[in-house]
C-alpha positions as CSV (number, residue, x, y, z in Angstrom):
1,M,-25.7,-7.5,-24.5
2,P,-25.2,-8.8,-20.9
3,L,-23.4,-12.0,-20.0
4,N,-25.6,-14.0,-17.6
5,T,-26.2,-17.3,-16.0
6,I,-28.8,-19.7,-14.6
7,P,-30.8,-21.5,-17.4
8,Q,-34.6,-21.2,-17.3
9,G,-36.0,-23.6,-14.8
10,Q,-33.0,-23.7,-12.6
11,S,-34.0,-20.6,-10.5
12,E,-35.5,-22.6,-7.6
13,G,-33.6,-20.8,-4.8
14,F,-31.4,-23.6,-3.5
15,I,-28.0,-23.0,-2.2
16,R,-25.0,-25.1,-1.1
17,L,-25.2,-25.1,2.7
18,A,-21.3,-25.1,2.9
19,L,-21.5,-21.5,1.8
20,A,-22.4,-20.7,5.4
21,E,-19.4,-22.5,6.8
22,P,-17.1,-19.4,6.8
23,F,-19.5,-17.8,9.3
24,L,-19.4,-20.8,11.6
25,R,-15.6,-20.8,11.5
26,Y,-15.5,-17.0,12.1
27,L,-17.7,-17.4,15.2
28,S,-15.7,-20.3,16.5
29,E,-12.4,-18.4,16.2
30,R,-14.0,-15.7,18.4
31,Q,-15.2,-18.3,20.9
32,I,-18.9,-17.6,20.2
33,D,-21.1,-20.6,20.6
34,P,-23.1,-21.0,17.3
35,R,-25.5,-23.7,18.6
36,P,-28.4,-21.5,19.6
37,A,-28.6,-20.2,16.0
38,L,-28.2,-23.7,14.5
39,D,-30.9,-25.1,16.8
40,Q,-33.2,-22.3,15.7
41,V,-33.2,-23.6,12.2
42,G,-32.7,-27.3,13.0
43,L,-29.2,-27.8,11.6
44,Q,-26.1,-29.6,12.9
45,A,-22.8,-27.9,12.6
46,E,-21.2,-30.9,10.8
47,L,-23.6,-30.3,7.8
48,L,-22.1,-26.9,7.1
49,S,-18.8,-28.5,6.0
50,D,-20.5,-31.0,3.6
51,P,-20.4,-29.5,0.1
52,S,-23.0,-32.1,-1.1
53,V,-25.8,-30.7,1.1
54,Y,-28.2,-28.2,-0.5
55,V,-31.0,-26.3,1.3
56,H,-33.3,-23.4,0.4
57,S,-31.5,-20.0,0.4
58,E,-33.9,-18.6,3.0
59,L,-32.8,-21.1,5.6
60,V,-29.2,-19.8,5.1
61,F,-30.4,-16.2,5.3
62,G,-32.1,-16.9,8.6
63,L,-29.2,-18.8,10.0
64,I,-26.6,-16.1,9.2
65,N,-28.9,-13.4,10.5
66,A,-29.1,-15.4,13.7
67,F,-25.3,-15.6,13.8
68,S,-25.2,-11.9,13.6
69,D,-27.5,-11.5,16.5
70,L,-25.5,-14.0,18.6
71,A,-22.2,-12.1,17.8
72,G,-23.8,-8.7,18.5
73,D,-22.3,-7.6,15.1
74,R,-24.6,-5.8,12.7
75,F,-21.9,-6.1,10.0
76,L,-21.0,-9.7,10.6
77,G,-21.5,-10.7,6.9
78,L,-19.1,-7.9,5.8
79,H,-16.5,-8.9,8.4
80,V,-16.7,-12.6,7.4
81,G,-16.4,-11.6,3.7
82,E,-13.3,-9.6,4.4
83,T,-11.5,-12.7,5.9
84,F,-12.8,-15.1,3.2
85,D,-10.0,-16.8,1.2
86,L,-10.7,-15.8,-2.4
87,Q,-7.8,-17.8,-3.7
88,A,-9.3,-21.0,-2.4
89,W,-12.8,-20.3,-3.8
90,P,-13.1,-22.4,-7.0
91,P,-15.1,-19.9,-9.1
92,F,-12.6,-17.1,-8.4
93,A,-9.5,-19.3,-8.8
94,Q,-10.5,-21.0,-12.0
95,A,-11.7,-17.8,-13.7
96,R,-8.5,-15.9,-12.7
97,Q,-6.1,-18.6,-13.8
98,S,-7.4,-18.5,-17.4
99,S,-8.0,-14.8,-17.9
100,K,-5.8,-12.0,-19.2
101,S,-8.3,-9.1,-18.5
102,L,-11.2,-8.3,-16.2
103,F,-13.6,-8.9,-19.1
104,E,-12.2,-12.4,-19.7
105,F,-12.4,-13.0,-15.9
106,F,-16.1,-12.2,-15.7
107,A,-16.9,-14.1,-18.9
108,R,-15.5,-17.2,-17.3
109,F,-16.7,-16.4,-13.7
110,V,-20.4,-16.2,-14.7
111,Q,-20.2,-19.7,-16.2
112,I,-18.6,-21.2,-13.1
113,V,-20.3,-19.5,-10.1
114,P,-23.8,-21.0,-10.6
115,Q,-22.4,-24.3,-9.3
116,E,-22.6,-22.7,-5.9
117,S,-26.2,-21.6,-5.9
118,S,-29.4,-21.5,-8.0
119,S,-30.9,-18.7,-6.0
120,V,-29.2,-15.8,-7.9
121,R,-28.4,-14.9,-11.5
122,H,-25.0,-13.4,-12.3
123,R,-24.8,-10.9,-15.1
124,L,-22.3,-8.5,-16.5
125,I,-23.8,-5.5,-18.2
126,V,-21.6,-3.3,-20.5
127,D,-22.7,0.2,-21.4
128,A,-20.8,3.0,-23.2
129,D,-18.8,4.3,-20.2
130,R,-19.8,2.1,-17.3
131,A,-20.0,-1.6,-16.6
132,T,-22.1,-3.3,-14.0
133,Y,-21.7,-6.7,-12.4
134,Q,-25.1,-7.7,-11.2
135,I,-26.2,-10.4,-8.8
136,E,-30.0,-10.8,-9.1
137,R,-32.1,-12.8,-6.7
138,Q,-34.4,-15.2,-8.6
139,Q,-37.2,-14.9,-6.0
140,E,-38.4,-12.2,-3.6
141,P,-36.9,-13.4,-0.3
142,A,-39.3,-13.9,2.6
143,V,-36.3,-13.7,5.0
144,P,-34.2,-10.5,4.5
145,P,-30.7,-11.5,3.3
146,V,-29.1,-8.7,5.3
147,Q,-25.9,-10.5,6.4
148,V,-25.6,-12.5,3.1
149,T,-25.7,-9.2,1.3
150,G,-23.0,-7.7,3.5
151,F,-20.9,-10.8,2.8
152,G,-21.4,-10.4,-0.9
153,A,-20.4,-6.7,-0.8
154,A,-17.1,-7.6,0.8
155,I,-16.5,-10.5,-1.5
156,Y,-17.2,-8.6,-4.8
157,V,-15.4,-5.4,-3.8
158,R,-12.3,-7.5,-2.9
159,L,-12.7,-9.6,-6.1
160,L,-12.9,-6.5,-8.3
161,Q,-10.0,-4.8,-6.5
162,T,-7.8,-7.9,-6.8
163,V,-8.3,-8.4,-10.5
164,V,-8.1,-4.7,-11.4
165,G,-4.9,-4.2,-9.4
166,R,-3.2,-0.8,-9.8
167,A,-6.1,0.7,-11.8
168,W,-8.3,0.4,-8.7
169,D,-9.9,3.7,-7.6
170,P,-12.7,3.3,-5.0
171,S,-14.1,6.8,-5.8
172,V,-15.4,5.6,-9.2
173,V,-17.0,2.4,-7.8
174,R,-20.7,2.3,-6.8
175,W,-22.3,-0.6,-4.9
176,E,-26.1,-0.8,-4.4
177,S,-28.7,-3.1,-2.9
178,R,-32.1,-2.9,-1.2
179,Y,-30.4,-4.4,1.9
180,I,-28.0,-1.5,2.4
181,N,-28.1,-1.9,6.2
182,G,-25.7,-4.8,5.9
183,V,-23.0,-2.4,4.7
184,P,-21.7,0.9,6.3
185,V,-21.9,4.1,4.3
186,G,-18.7,4.8,2.5
187,Y,-17.4,1.3,2.8
188,K,-13.8,1.0,1.5
189,G,-14.2,4.5,0.0
190,I,-16.8,3.4,-2.6
191,E,-20.3,4.9,-3.1
192,V,-22.9,2.8,-1.2
193,S,-26.4,3.4,-2.6
194,L,-29.9,2.1,-1.8
195,G,-31.2,0.1,-4.7
196,T,-34.6,-1.5,-5.5
197,S,-33.3,-5.0,-6.1
198,P,-33.1,-7.6,-3.4
199,G,-29.8,-8.6,-4.9
200,M,-26.8,-6.4,-5.4
201,Q,-24.7,-4.8,-8.1
202,I,-21.3,-3.2,-8.4
203,N,-20.7,-0.5,-11.0
204,F,-17.3,0.7,-12.3
205,P,-15.6,2.3,-15.4
206,V,-16.0,0.2,-18.5
207,D,-12.4,0.7,-19.5
208,W,-11.3,-1.4,-16.5
209,L,-12.7,-4.5,-18.4
210,F,-10.0,-4.2,-21.0
211,K,-6.9,-3.5,-18.9
212,A,-4.5,-6.4,-18.3
213,Q,-5.4,-8.4,-15.3
214,A,-3.3,-7.8,-12.2
215,P,-0.7,-10.5,-11.6
216,G,-2.0,-13.2,-9.4
217,V,-0.5,-15.5,-6.8
218,A,2.1,-17.9,-8.2
219,A,0.6,-20.6,-10.4
220,N,-1.3,-23.2,-8.5
221,P,-2.7,-26.5,-9.8
222,P,-6.2,-25.9,-11.4
223,I,-9.0,-25.9,-8.8
224,T,-12.0,-27.9,-9.8
225,A,-15.5,-27.1,-8.4
226,Q,-16.5,-30.0,-6.2
227,H,-19.9,-30.6,-7.8
228,E,-20.9,-30.0,-11.4
229,E,-24.5,-31.0,-10.8
230,E,-27.1,-28.3,-11.3
231,I,-28.5,-27.2,-8.0
232,T,-32.2,-28.1,-8.5
233,V,-34.9,-29.3,-6.1
234,V,-34.0,-32.9,-7.1
235,A,-30.3,-32.4,-6.1
236,A,-31.4,-30.8,-2.9
237,I,-33.7,-33.7,-2.0
238,R,-31.0,-36.2,-2.7
239,S,-28.5,-34.3,-0.6
240,V,-30.7,-34.2,2.6
241,L,-32.4,-37.6,2.3
242,R,-29.4,-39.8,1.5
243,D,-28.8,-40.7,5.1
244,K,-32.5,-40.7,6.1
245,L,-33.9,-43.3,3.8
246,D,-34.6,-45.7,6.7
247,E,-37.0,-43.2,8.3
248,A,-40.7,-43.9,8.2
249,D,-42.0,-40.3,7.6
250,L,-40.5,-38.7,4.5
251,G,-43.5,-36.8,3.5
252,P,-43.6,-33.3,1.9
253,Q,-43.8,-31.5,5.3
254,V,-40.8,-33.3,6.7
255,V,-38.6,-33.0,3.5
256,S,-39.5,-29.3,2.9
257,G,-38.6,-28.6,6.5
258,L,-35.2,-30.2,6.0
259,L,-34.7,-28.0,3.0
260,G,-35.9,-24.8,4.7
261,I,-38.7,-24.1,2.2
262,Q,-42.5,-23.9,2.7
263,T,-44.3,-27.1,1.8
264,D,-46.6,-25.5,-0.8
265,R,-43.6,-23.9,-2.5
266,F,-41.7,-27.2,-2.4
267,L,-44.6,-29.1,-4.0
268,K,-44.9,-26.4,-6.7
269,V,-41.2,-26.6,-7.6
270,L,-41.5,-30.4,-7.8
271,Q,-44.4,-30.0,-10.2
272,Q,-42.5,-27.5,-12.3
273,Q,-39.7,-30.0,-12.6
274,G,-42.2,-32.6,-13.7
275,T,-41.6,-35.0,-10.8
276,T,-43.0,-36.0,-7.4
277,L,-41.4,-36.6,-4.0
278,P,-42.3,-40.4,-3.9
279,R,-40.7,-40.8,-7.4
280,E,-37.5,-39.1,-6.3
281,I,-37.3,-41.1,-3.1
282,K,-37.6,-44.3,-5.1
283,H,-34.9,-43.2,-7.6
284,L,-32.6,-42.3,-4.7
285,K,-33.2,-45.6,-2.9
286,I,-32.3,-47.5,-6.1
287,D,-29.1,-45.4,-6.6
288,V,-28.0,-45.9,-3.0
289,A,-28.8,-49.6,-3.2
290,K,-26.8,-50.0,-6.4
291,E,-23.8,-48.2,-4.8
292,H,-23.8,-50.6,-1.9
293,L,-24.3,-53.7,-4.1
294,N,-21.4,-52.6,-6.2
295,Q,-19.2,-52.2,-3.1
296,N,-20.0,-55.7,-2.0
297,R,-19.4,-54.8,1.7
298,K,-22.9,-55.3,3.0
299,T,-25.4,-58.1,2.8
300,I,-28.6,-57.7,0.9
301,A,-30.5,-57.6,4.2
302,E,-28.2,-54.9,5.6
303,I,-28.7,-52.7,2.5
304,G,-32.5,-53.2,2.8
305,L,-32.4,-52.0,6.4
306,L,-30.5,-48.8,5.3
307,L,-33.3,-48.1,2.9
308,G,-36.1,-48.7,5.4
309,Y,-37.0,-52.4,4.6
310,S,-36.9,-54.5,7.7
311,D,-37.7,-57.6,5.6
312,K,-35.2,-58.7,3.0
313,S,-38.0,-60.0,0.8
314,H,-39.7,-56.6,0.8
315,F,-36.5,-54.9,-0.3
316,T,-36.0,-57.6,-3.0
317,R,-39.5,-57.0,-4.4
318,F,-39.0,-53.2,-4.4
319,F,-35.6,-53.5,-6.2
320,R,-36.9,-56.0,-8.8
321,G,-39.9,-53.8,-9.4
322,Q,-37.7,-50.8,-10.2
323,T,-34.8,-52.5,-12.0
324,G,-36.2,-55.8,-13.4
325,M,-33.7,-57.9,-11.5
326,T,-33.2,-58.9,-7.9
327,P,-30.4,-57.4,-5.8
328,T,-28.6,-60.7,-5.9
329,Q,-28.7,-60.8,-9.7
330,F,-27.6,-57.2,-9.9
331,R,-24.6,-57.9,-7.7
332,A,-23.7,-61.0,-9.7
333,D,-23.8,-59.1,-13.0
334,T,-21.7,-56.3,-11.5
335,S,-19.1,-58.7,-10.3
336,L,-18.9,-60.3,-13.7
337,A,-18.5,-56.9,-15.4
338,K,-15.5,-56.2,-13.2
């Protein structure tokens, strides 16, 4: 029976934008200006270093493919994956610190890694003589994830090799994906095969699962994933709109554009989650208002302006309608509680 992740209803295709940051850093180190690619998808470089920002996976696929074109490197994803610091990646570091074998590592890893993305399902499949670690895309991608697939190939070959240690033998490892053009034939001595899935999988001898894990780097303090929140459409909305609540037009077309998802798909996902865009914007405005009221650094009028209310009385009516008390009453109650 396979070990797998991503609960039903969480397969919406959103991804942490910071996962593209290693590509930005790789280009910068080689003095390649990333701005034409960022402008192409309407992103600012600063957003790629913010772990709280989520966008649709296809926006990231397009951005990284554009990075590849800029660099003139058809294997850019692979090259970035080869320089990626595995030890600093929370899913890898946490799973490795608490595991004695490859099987224990994967059992923990598949529980941790979904915090990075809801666009894929991770699964370990164990057969009689072979084991397969599978990364399955939850939706058929409209934008070919060529460079992301190359990045994944480099990461998971390195991950497997690191944990297996001395038992590593590339001749008995097979990697496959539909987007095989992101990986050169015979990469690292493993078998590279064309698959039917838009995701990827790596296949290896089942006995590797039960060998003692290779010694890791000297013990480090536990690394905690930065965000435990499920990566859903609601989390994605909150991440991109938090600093835009004073803007007049926050309709479906604008918000879906910020997330990198088609408007009709965006509305369908909201419906599946049993919510609406206006409802989520109201919830976010109230949460942000409460945070500022708790901090006691801004006036009621200033908080209202941040949320798009030029008139203090309009903000007060909105807040009271949603919470049952005025902003002044909420701030006073909070102060007493402290």
